[in-house]
TIDOVO-138773 format. One line per field, with one value per residue (C-alpha): x, y negated, z. Coordinates in nm, 4 decimals. Example, Ala and Ser with C-alpha at 12.3 -4.5 7.8 and 13.67 -1.06 7.14 Angstrom:
<atoms>
px = c(1.2300 | 1.3670)
py = c(0.4500 | 0.1060)
pz = c(0.7800 | 0.7140)
</atoms>
This chain:
<atoms>
px = c(5.3551 | 5.1786 | 4.8519 | 5.0173 | 5.1570 | 4.8230 | 4.6565 | 4.9151 | 4.8643 | 4.4892 | 4.5305 | 4.7591 | 4.5110 | 4.2232 | 4.4277 | 4.5272 | 4.1685 | 4.0604 | 4.3438 | 4.2598 | 3.8974 | 3.9998 | 4.2321 | 3.9645 | 3.7123 | 3.9679 | 4.0591 | 3.6938 | 3.6209 | 3.9177 | 3.8052 | 3.4504 | 3.5825 | 3.8005 | 3.5136 | 3.2840 | 3.5396 | 3.5772 | 3.1945 | 3.1934 | 3.2234 | 3.0806 | 2.8524 | 2.7974 | 2.6577 | 2.7572 | 2.5243 | 2.4260 | 2.2522 | 2.1629 | 2.3325 | 2.1236 | 1.9630 | 2.0095 | 2.2399 | 2.1843 | 2.4922 | 2.4250 | 2.6778 | 2.5551 | 2.7146 | 2.5510 | 2.7135 | 2.8362 | 2.9385 | 2.8782 | 3.1876 | 3.1665 | 3.0979 | 3.2313 | 3.1721 | 3.4508 | 3.4421 | 3.6816 | 3.9215 | 3.9289 | 3.7496 | 3.5269 | 3.1638 | 3.0026 | 3.1537 | 2.8592 | 2.5915 | 2.8440 | 2.8800 | 3.2417 | 3.2344 | 3.0584 | 2.8541 | 2.4865 | 2.4137 | 2.5175 | 2.2637 | 2.2316 | 1.9507 | 2.0028 | 2.2671 | 2.2540 | 2.5057 | 2.4451 | 2.3798 | 2.5022 | 2.3123 | 2.3802 | 2.2377 | 2.4020 | 2.1573 | 2.2094 | 2.4785 | 2.7326 | 2.9864 | 3.2593 | 3.0891 | 3.1636 | 3.4177 | 3.4910 | 3.3256 | 3.4638 | 3.2768 | 3.5089 | 3.4394 | 3.6751 | 3.7655 | 4.1152 | 4.2213 | 3.9962 | 3.7813 | 3.6637 | 3.4308 | 3.4190 | 3.1166 | 3.1511 | 2.9148 | 2.8464 | 2.7007 | 2.5218 | 2.5571 | 2.2217 | 2.2452 | 2.1233 | 1.8391 | 1.9742 | 2.0183 | 1.9832 | 2.2174 | 2.2676 | 1.9070 | 1.8151 | 1.4603 | 1.3562 | 1.5599 | 1.5561 | 1.4816 | 1.8064 | 2.0148 | 2.2495 | 2.2273 | 2.3763 | 2.1739 | 2.3843 | 2.2431 | 2.4547 | 2.4023 | 2.6498 | 2.6864 | 2.6108 | 2.7916 | 2.8277 | 2.7985 | 2.4383 | 2.2836 | 2.1677 | 1.9190 | 1.7487 | 1.3861 | 1.2158 | 0.8424 | 0.8769 | 1.0795 | 1.4385 | 1.7202 | 2.0915 | 2.3299 | 2.7073 | 2.7911 | 3.0880 | 3.1735 | 3.4113 | 3.5119 | 3.4975 | 3.6221 | 3.3987 | 3.1188 | 3.0781 | 2.9582 | 2.7816 | 2.7275 | 2.5305 | 2.5175 | 2.2579 | 2.3288 | 2.0282 | 1.9677 | 1.6483 | 1.3593 | 0.9967 | 0.8854 | 1.0804 | 0.8578 | 0.6851 | 0.8872 | 0.9766 | 1.3313 | 1.3689 | 1.6902 | 1.6250 | 1.8633 | 1.8430 | 2.0381 | 2.0328 | 1.9710 | 1.6517 | 1.4442 | 1.0949 | 1.1337 | 1.3894 | 1.5116 | 1.4347 | 1.4257 | 1.2314 | 1.2812 | 1.0386 | 1.1814 | 1.0367 | 1.1316 | 1.0657 | 1.0190 | 0.8797 | 0.5106 | 0.3625 | 0.0020 | -0.2796 | -0.6276 | -0.9299 | -1.2732 | -1.6145 | -1.7474 | -1.5777 | -1.8287 | -1.9059 | -2.2229 | -2.3934 | -2.5983 | -2.4286 | -2.2480 | -1.8687 | -1.6025 | -1.2282 | -1.0276 | -0.6647 | -0.4604 | -0.1118 | 0.1373 | 0.4350 | 0.5989 | 0.5326 | 0.1797 | 0.1334 | -0.1636 | -0.3411 | -0.3491 | -0.4028 | -0.6595 | -0.6290 | -0.7887 | -0.5915 | -0.3140 | -0.5420 | -0.7893 | -1.1148 | -1.3689 | -1.7011 | -1.6784 | -2.0563 | -2.0589 | -1.6969 | -1.6574 | -1.3141 | -1.3469 | -1.0065 | -0.8438 | -1.1654 | -1.2981 | -1.6740 | -1.8903 | -2.2538 | -2.3810 | -2.1550 | -2.1790 | -1.9659 | -1.7827 | -1.6227 | -1.4137 | -1.0425 | -0.7340 | -0.7484 | -0.4332 | -0.3847 | -0.0576 | 0.0843 | 0.3888 | 0.5952 | 0.9388 | 1.1116 | 0.9467 | 0.6370 | 0.4437 | 0.1271 | -0.1146 | -0.3439 | -0.6869 | -0.8390 | -1.2161 | -1.4387 | -1.8135 | -2.0409 | -2.3951 | -2.6658 | -2.8441 | -3.1918 | -3.4920 | -3.5537 | -3.8983 | -3.9363 | -4.0999 | -3.8441 | -3.5054 | -3.2972 | -3.2368 | -2.9712 | -2.6575 | -2.6383 | -2.3876 | -2.1135 | -2.0926 | -1.9143 | -1.8218 | -1.5078 | -1.2418 | -1.3252 | -1.0804 | -1.0771 | -1.2829 | -1.5618 | -1.5609 | -1.5823 | -1.8432 | -2.0586 | -2.2854 | -2.5077 | -2.3676 | -2.0079 | -1.8404 | -1.4725 | -1.2830 | -1.0547 | -1.3541 | -1.4799 | -1.1396 | -1.1185 | -1.4691 | -1.3716 | -1.0573 | -1.2551 | -1.5087 | -1.2330 | -1.0565 | -1.3850 | -1.4578 | -1.1151 | -1.1536 | -1.4984 | -1.3618 | -1.0764 | -1.3124 | -1.5537 | -1.2740 | -1.1436 | -1.4886 | -1.5326 | -1.1948 | -1.2809 | -1.6156 | -1.4611 | -1.1814 | -1.4308 | -1.6450 | -1.3408 | -1.2168 | -1.5630 | -1.5925 | -1.2532 | -1.2761 | -1.1753 | -1.3686 | -1.2039 | -1.3647 | -1.2459 | -1.2812 | -1.5768 | -1.7456 | -1.7036 | -1.9296 | -2.1531 | -2.4341 | -2.5551 | -2.4153 | -2.6299 | -2.3336 | -1.9695 | -1.8282 | -2.0370 | -1.9345 | -1.5690 | -1.6270 | -1.8248 | -1.5595 | -1.2845 | -1.4848 | -1.6271 | -1.3268 | -1.3992 | -1.7439 | -1.6550 | -1.6503 | -1.3035 | -1.2692 | -0.9955 | -0.8556 | -0.7216 | -0.4974 | -0.4742)
py = c(1.4803 | 1.1867 | 1.3749 | 1.6616 | 1.4340 | 1.2712 | 1.6028 | 1.7076 | 1.3839 | 1.4328 | 1.7896 | 1.6808 | 1.4097 | 1.6556 | 1.8999 | 1.6211 | 1.5175 | 1.8775 | 1.9339 | 1.6080 | 1.7143 | 2.0545 | 1.8996 | 1.6539 | 1.9328 | 2.1393 | 1.8507 | 1.7731 | 2.1353 | 2.1455 | 1.8290 | 1.9605 | 2.2882 | 2.1121 | 1.8820 | 2.1839 | 2.3711 | 2.0745 | 2.0826 | 2.4569 | 2.4787 | 2.7819 | 2.6905 | 2.9226 | 2.9013 | 3.0624 | 3.3311 | 3.4556 | 3.7886 | 4.0184 | 4.3543 | 4.6053 | 4.3368 | 4.2401 | 3.9643 | 3.7950 | 3.6289 | 3.3809 | 3.2089 | 2.9342 | 2.7287 | 2.4114 | 2.4190 | 2.7439 | 2.8512 | 3.2203 | 3.2504 | 3.5546 | 3.5372 | 3.7834 | 3.8637 | 4.0095 | 4.1267 | 4.0156 | 4.2935 | 4.1385 | 4.4371 | 4.3470 | 4.4108 | 4.2911 | 4.1501 | 3.9881 | 4.2537 | 4.5357 | 4.7087 | 4.7694 | 4.9184 | 5.2391 | 5.1336 | 5.2200 | 4.9321 | 4.6735 | 4.5925 | 4.3421 | 4.0906 | 3.8479 | 3.8039 | 3.5167 | 3.2795 | 3.0353 | 3.2660 | 3.5891 | 3.7130 | 4.0397 | 4.1942 | 4.3963 | 4.6027 | 4.7586 | 4.5054 | 4.6102 | 4.4106 | 4.5333 | 4.3466 | 4.0109 | 3.7868 | 3.5652 | 3.6649 | 3.5136 | 3.4069 | 3.3694 | 3.1836 | 3.3053 | 2.9792 | 2.8563 | 2.8346 | 3.0646 | 2.8732 | 3.0253 | 2.9453 | 3.1251 | 3.2022 | 3.3283 | 3.6063 | 3.6033 | 3.9195 | 3.8907 | 4.1841 | 4.2744 | 4.3377 | 4.6717 | 4.7116 | 4.6246 | 4.8843 | 4.8210 | 5.0195 | 5.0362 | 5.0924 | 5.3966 | 5.4711 | 5.4217 | 5.1411 | 5.0934 | 4.7561 | 4.5774 | 4.7475 | 4.5530 | 4.6572 | 4.5273 | 4.5456 | 4.5416 | 4.4686 | 4.5724 | 4.5075 | 4.5802 | 4.5307 | 4.1581 | 3.9137 | 3.6430 | 3.7282 | 3.7580 | 3.5561 | 3.7713 | 3.6364 | 3.7778 | 3.7279 | 3.8092 | 3.8411 | 3.6011 | 3.3529 | 3.3182 | 3.3979 | 3.3507 | 3.6423 | 3.6748 | 3.7041 | 3.8880 | 3.9055 | 4.1608 | 4.1850 | 4.5222 | 4.4956 | 4.2492 | 4.2769 | 4.1852 | 4.3671 | 4.1394 | 4.2346 | 4.0454 | 4.1414 | 4.0492 | 4.1143 | 4.1594 | 4.1870 | 4.3895 | 4.3225 | 4.4352 | 4.1418 | 4.2947 | 4.6027 | 4.6119 | 4.3203 | 4.3526 | 4.2572 | 4.2010 | 4.1727 | 3.9719 | 3.9404 | 3.6409 | 3.6239 | 3.4371 | 3.7680 | 3.8188 | 3.5483 | 3.6823 | 3.8329 | 3.9348 | 4.2589 | 4.3244 | 4.5973 | 4.5920 | 4.7810 | 4.7694 | 4.7933 | 5.0445 | 4.9419 | 5.1654 | 4.9874 | 5.0485 | 4.9591 | 4.6554 | 4.6390 | 4.3834 | 4.4221 | 4.2438 | 4.2128 | 4.1953 | 3.9270 | 3.6559 | 3.6549 | 4.0159 | 4.0409 | 4.3188 | 4.5435 | 4.4269 | 4.6271 | 4.5710 | 4.7028 | 4.6763 | 4.7303 | 4.8430 | 4.7142 | 4.8721 | 4.7750 | 4.9959 | 5.2070 | 5.4982 | 5.4181 | 5.4984 | 5.7359 | 5.8186 | 5.5581 | 5.6196 | 5.4238 | 5.4038 | 5.1993 | 5.0646 | 5.3139 | 5.6198 | 5.7942 | 5.6356 | 5.6981 | 5.7161 | 5.8903 | 5.8787 | 5.4995 | 5.4577 | 5.6100 | 5.6369 | 5.6474 | 5.6466 | 5.3237 | 5.1660 | 5.1754 | 5.1122 | 5.0325 | 5.1131 | 4.9225 | 4.7145 | 4.7014 | 4.5609 | 4.8910 | 4.8396 | 4.5490 | 4.6287 | 4.6320 | 4.8419 | 4.9456 | 5.0635 | 5.2491 | 5.3332 | 5.5479 | 5.6477 | 5.8103 | 5.4715 | 5.3685 | 5.2967 | 4.9750 | 4.8749 | 4.5862 | 4.5183 | 4.3595 | 4.2431 | 4.2922 | 4.0762 | 4.1396 | 3.8369 | 3.8386 | 3.8561 | 3.5189 | 3.4878 | 3.2733 | 3.0308 | 2.8939 | 2.5320 | 2.4236 | 2.5698 | 2.5843 | 2.3715 | 2.4896 | 2.7558 | 2.6444 | 2.7247 | 2.9897 | 2.8573 | 2.9573 | 3.2913 | 3.2546 | 3.0632 | 3.1271 | 3.0249 | 2.9163 | 3.0493 | 2.7589 | 2.8182 | 3.1905 | 3.1478 | 2.8706 | 2.9833 | 3.2205 | 3.1242 | 3.2207 | 3.2586 | 2.9237 | 2.8755 | 2.9381 | 2.6483 | 2.4155 | 2.5391 | 2.4803 | 2.1292 | 2.0486 | 2.1714 | 1.9580 | 1.6498 | 1.7052 | 1.7450 | 1.4284 | 1.2355 | 1.3511 | 1.2410 | 0.8990 | 0.8552 | 0.9397 | 0.6900 | 0.4128 | 0.4846 | 0.4785 | 0.1484 | -0.0143 | 0.1045 | -0.0394 | -0.3774 | -0.3952 | -0.3087 | -0.5616 | -0.8352 | -0.7770 | -0.7751 | -1.1098 | -1.2679 | -1.1735 | -1.3261 | -1.6552 | -1.9806 | -2.3139 | -2.6650 | -2.9703 | -3.3269 | -3.5986 | -3.7378 | -3.4048 | -3.3558 | -3.6545 | -3.6411 | -3.4501 | -3.7456 | -4.0476 | -4.2552 | -4.3499 | -4.2688 | -4.5334 | -4.4151 | -4.0632 | -4.1563 | -4.3352 | -4.0434 | -3.8005 | -3.9822 | -4.0144 | -3.6686 | -3.4467 | -3.2802 | -3.1785 | -3.0586 | -2.6804 | -2.5731 | -2.3821 | -2.1358 | -2.0206 | -1.6734 | -1.5822 | -1.2364)
pz = c(-7.6048 | -7.4510 | -7.4407 | -7.2603 | -6.9877 | -6.9403 | -6.8913 | -6.6341 | -6.4388 | -6.4375 | -6.3112 | -6.0296 | -5.9276 | -5.9071 | -5.6983 | -5.4601 | -5.4055 | -5.3371 | -5.0891 | -4.9159 | -4.8720 | -4.7413 | -4.4845 | -4.3725 | -4.3186 | -4.1282 | -3.8988 | -3.8284 | -3.7432 | -3.5095 | -3.3315 | -3.2898 | -3.1505 | -2.8978 | -2.7998 | -2.7530 | -2.5480 | -2.3194 | -2.2441 | -2.1652 | -1.7858 | -1.5948 | -1.3017 | -0.9988 | -0.6414 | -0.3108 | -0.1813 | 0.1676 | 0.2020 | 0.4911 | 0.5118 | 0.3208 | 0.1060 | -0.2600 | -0.3912 | -0.7283 | -0.8817 | -1.1654 | -1.3979 | -1.6365 | -1.9151 | -2.0456 | -2.3934 | -2.5372 | -2.8883 | -2.8203 | -2.6027 | -2.3744 | -1.9951 | -1.7381 | -1.3650 | -1.1448 | -0.7814 | -0.5011 | -0.6067 | -0.9605 | -1.1058 | -1.3993 | -1.3253 | -1.6484 | -1.9697 | -2.1392 | -2.1389 | -2.1144 | -1.7755 | -1.6881 | -1.3333 | -1.2455 | -0.9450 | -0.9424 | -0.7072 | -0.9686 | -1.2409 | -1.5249 | -1.4762 | -1.7689 | -2.0406 | -2.2945 | -2.4498 | -2.1643 | -1.8646 | -1.7097 | -1.3999 | -1.2186 | -0.8972 | -0.6204 | -0.4141 | -0.0700 | 0.0085 | 0.2707 | 0.4687 | 0.2302 | -0.0563 | 0.1081 | -0.0677 | -0.3740 | -0.7021 | -1.0279 | -1.3397 | -1.6435 | -1.9718 | -2.2444 | -2.4114 | -2.4882 | -2.2150 | -2.0051 | -1.7575 | -1.4279 | -1.1349 | -0.7985 | -0.5750 | -0.2182 | -0.1135 | 0.2636 | 0.4167 | 0.7537 | 0.9909 | 1.1504 | 1.5287 | 1.6514 | 1.9000 | 2.2471 | 2.5187 | 2.8960 | 3.1184 | 3.4948 | 3.6024 | 3.8095 | 3.9210 | 4.1888 | 4.3481 | 4.7251 | 4.8797 | 4.9643 | 4.6927 | 4.4659 | 4.0991 | 3.7729 | 3.4517 | 3.1331 | 2.7868 | 2.4843 | 2.1140 | 1.8317 | 1.4562 | 1.4479 | 1.2174 | 1.3337 | 1.7065 | 1.8267 | 2.1098 | 2.4048 | 2.6636 | 2.9766 | 3.0777 | 3.4088 | 3.3370 | 3.0390 | 3.2476 | 3.1264 | 3.3696 | 3.3097 | 3.2592 | 3.2119 | 2.8381 | 2.6818 | 2.3068 | 2.1506 | 1.7825 | 1.6116 | 1.2529 | 1.0720 | 1.3297 | 1.6965 | 2.0066 | 2.2568 | 2.6216 | 2.8871 | 3.2571 | 3.5200 | 3.8903 | 4.1207 | 4.4955 | 4.4963 | 4.7341 | 4.7482 | 4.5332 | 4.2417 | 4.2379 | 3.8986 | 3.7585 | 3.3873 | 3.2821 | 2.9072 | 2.7026 | 2.3843 | 2.0867 | 1.8516 | 1.5236 | 1.1931 | 1.0146 | 1.2198 | 1.0550 | 1.1216 | 1.4685 | 1.7305 | 1.8805 | 2.2492 | 2.5116 | 2.8410 | 3.1660 | 3.4615 | 3.8125 | 4.0558 | 4.4106 | 4.7128 | 5.0451 | 5.3941 | 5.4491 | 5.6198 | 5.7379 | 5.7502 | 5.9099 | 5.7638 | 5.9310 | 5.7691 | 6.0099 | 6.2123 | 6.5022 | 6.5994 | 6.8154 | 7.0009 | 6.7776 | 6.4584 | 6.1915 | 6.1650 | 5.9280 | 5.9939 | 5.6765 | 5.7057 | 5.4099 | 5.4028 | 5.1333 | 5.0623 | 4.7953 | 4.8007 | 4.9129 | 5.2848 | 5.2933 | 5.5178 | 5.7982 | 6.1719 | 6.3823 | 6.7626 | 7.0433 | 7.3407 | 7.2705 | 7.2594 | 7.0337 | 6.9246 | 7.2047 | 7.0214 | 6.6884 | 6.6434 | 6.6111 | 6.4958 | 6.1505 | 5.9852 | 5.6062 | 5.4390 | 5.5552 | 5.6936 | 6.0500 | 6.0635 | 6.3710 | 6.3023 | 6.6090 | 6.8327 | 7.2110 | 7.4937 | 7.5412 | 7.1992 | 7.3315 | 7.3081 | 7.0886 | 6.7727 | 6.5885 | 6.2302 | 6.1637 | 5.8195 | 5.7350 | 5.4311 | 5.4049 | 5.4474 | 5.7745 | 5.9844 | 6.0386 | 6.2244 | 6.2804 | 6.5776 | 6.6053 | 6.9340 | 6.9256 | 7.1479 | 7.1306 | 7.1848 | 7.3185 | 7.0597 | 7.0158 | 7.1782 | 7.0844 | 7.3799 | 7.4847 | 7.3650 | 7.7003 | 7.9411 | 7.7744 | 7.5460 | 7.1902 | 7.1471 | 6.9668 | 6.5984 | 6.4956 | 6.2688 | 5.9052 | 5.8872 | 5.5204 | 5.6157 | 5.8779 | 6.2381 | 6.5010 | 6.8566 | 6.9986 | 6.7495 | 6.8163 | 7.1954 | 7.1978 | 6.9081 | 7.1024 | 7.4011 | 7.7400 | 7.6228 | 7.6704 | 7.6145 | 7.9475 | 7.8605 | 7.8372 | 8.1775 | 8.3321 | 8.1888 | 8.3198 | 8.6696 | 8.6654 | 8.5646 | 8.8464 | 9.1043 | 8.9929 | 8.9980 | 9.3557 | 9.4775 | 9.3175 | 9.4784 | 9.8244 | 9.7890 | 9.6764 | 9.9619 | 10.2229 | 10.0846 | 10.1086 | 10.4680 | 10.5652 | 10.4133 | 10.6023 | 10.9428 | 10.8987 | 10.8051 | 11.1105 | 11.3400 | 11.2064 | 11.2380 | 11.6078 | 11.7045 | 11.5157 | 11.7303 | 11.7771 | 11.7751 | 11.9555 | 11.8975 | 12.1574 | 11.9640 | 11.9643 | 12.3402 | 12.4166 | 12.1197 | 12.2889 | 12.5101 | 12.3152 | 12.0842 | 11.8645 | 11.8041 | 12.0342 | 12.3263 | 12.2493 | 12.2772 | 12.6091 | 12.7419 | 12.6242 | 12.8042 | 13.1273 | 13.1239 | 13.0757 | 13.4005 | 13.2929 | 12.9494 | 12.8933 | 12.8038 | 12.4775 | 12.4054 | 12.0734 | 12.0014 | 11.7150 | 11.5792)
</atoms>
């Protein structure tokens, strides 16, 4: 009986030890599982992609015990569960699927794909992380409206540049021959995208003819370049005329070309040359070639006013040139004449004084007039000085002839007296014999 009880006690002891070990192992496993679940956190990043591009969404877990990962779209539709595709969309592909990473790609991204994407880790409880996918709307090529060709000088026009489809709103700028000018900007929302309009008001003049106006669109989606459109203004305006001469000092016997330079749009062709209001007199020496009037050999009869007239459908304009022919320079004899003046350099512009005084025998009339005035003034001054001197001489002689003489008592007897005392005695006793002197005052 005692042996039986001892055996039962031993059996119970062994069972207790085994149960204790089993419980210890179970508790340890539970603790490790909880500790592992606490370290399993999915990690994601926000993404920005241009419309039409490809977006890669990646979900990572640092510590994973083969728990499944899942991607869902903003509508909470499952895209991939592990390596299993759940949504039928040919644009969505699996890139990488492991116990610690799940990466998928979405090609040909559209604006409707924008939103929050969810990565789920199926632990107890389920842990999630969200990544926001931003889709940039690419602006369309800008269009310039409001330009009609041609534009007349003096018109007021408004150029309008429009671009649509941008997200966020694009920046629109104007350039006039690569120099930026300011326009009036207007932004309108259209669904998820924006339409941007910029207006430029112009008062057109002839200087705008051939000017290029460019509308340029800048946007964050245009990383490498920008979209732009260019329009060139064509301005029609009435002509204006300028006459240019081949030499500044035309002389007898020389060659001379007068060039008529009209500027207008449309171009005013041909031009009309006249002299002193009439036709050209000598067509043998005066040759009209297009816009040029050429004199083969100048002479004095060519002096006069020449007019070039240009016309287009917007008006008529003219310019005049007064031609004065100078004498040809001669070579004087060193023994009889003074050296001839040197002609000024004709490579630069000459003023009227140089033109009139440059050639021998053709002095400036103004200089001649000034010389005559100086001579006249000098003659008048000389006459005045001479008259003044004559007056002084006559007055001096007149005063000298009428000057008085004074005689003292001593002087009256001084002629026969040996000393002063005798002179006084003689003066007193000889008053009757003394010659009386008179004094005149003028």
